[in-house]
Phi, psi and omega in degrees: 000143176277180185301314182296319180295319178298315181294319179296325182283321192259328186281129181265344178203177183297322181294317179292324178298319179295316178302311183290324178297318178295323178294318177298325177299321179291321175301315182294324180298322178295317180295320184284319188257345181058039174227159180297152174217157185214158174277179165284182177293134181252136170289165176306320180295318179293324178298319178301318180292319179293322178299321178296321178295315181300318179298317181291335182269007176094019176057058173298153183300130184199168167206156176257133187215130181238011179105338179200161180295130179090008179300141179280313178263128186226154168267154172257118181258123175264133190251140173288169186291345180270358184237133176261168177300321180296320177299315181298313183294329179292339179248024186300329181295345178250005186276196188286347184251130178237162180233146174232144174251124180252107181269145180210169179296143182294339180267008183286333178064036183285149182236172176307318181297322179299314182290316180298319179298319180294320181291313179294331178294344177274004179090013180269134181275159189298326183290352177271351188240132178266219181290150173244113186259095188268126174243186183291335183228000180202161174229124175270123185250125175264129181219165169295138187303329182297343182257354188297317180296320180298317180290324178301326182274335191240341180273098184239357180205158173214135188058233177253011185256145174280149181242146169249107188254133178216157177295151180222127175295148180301329179293344181266002180297145180233078179298135177295149180299140180288129180253120180227154175247124179277129183238129174240130184207175172233147178228153179295323179205146184281047174287159182300317182296323180291320181289320177298319179299318179291320185292322188245020173051053178227176180280160179294325178295317178295320178298319178297322178296318179297320180294312182294334179279358179080019183268355184248135174243139174248117184054043173068020171234136180301135178227121181252014179258105183296335182268008177298130181281136182259147180238161175301137182095347180289149177250131178249134174232135178230118182301122180097344182242335176118207187224147177215153179239135176279108184271334180206140181211125179141170185082164183231143174282175179298336179266008176084011180272157182277131178278137180223138174237137182225158168242119179257128181281132183259000000 
């Protein structure tokens, strides 16, 4: 399929079409110039869409990289035939992702929102910024390398607090420990409404209302079908309630109900 055919098949709206068109441009740049090329930072939902495009385009060599293992927001790097993923990762400190450490007073009480607001307030768009790793006295900011000098010169405050910003090697990143709550429950059937109810400690009726209102995503795509069957490994997101992953599904309780295990991110 050519570019137009791929976009017509995969893009569900104008915003997604633009994302996929830009990704195809990067794929083409690798073929034409025989050098690596990359997207901006992708949200998990955008990554799912790009992965579908990559599969439809014949799986060109690529990897997703956000500066550290387990990053939520990642760039997609397309590789020329002379470069392997291992080669790219060995040179990651010179690659498209850079890190900055923003130190502040421990009593400032700064949050993710404070840092994101300050960065976007400088005229930087969201796809230029990766994860923000906020700790009690510092925030590690992942950005496209092309912006690191600009932020070093211009990012001097967040909220009402002054910042001391300096470059940080990717090896020096300190991601906060992932906090999850393990949930074990039983459901009559692994429908989306039943799994959402178990994941977010609500009633099945309330879960159905959330689904019909468009507040629930299944594997980072909005799903308004309460009877959609959920599988092990699926990710559930509910606007206002958070995210959970189905880690195990199957088996029957003594009463014939389906056993389900989930991890809910706190």
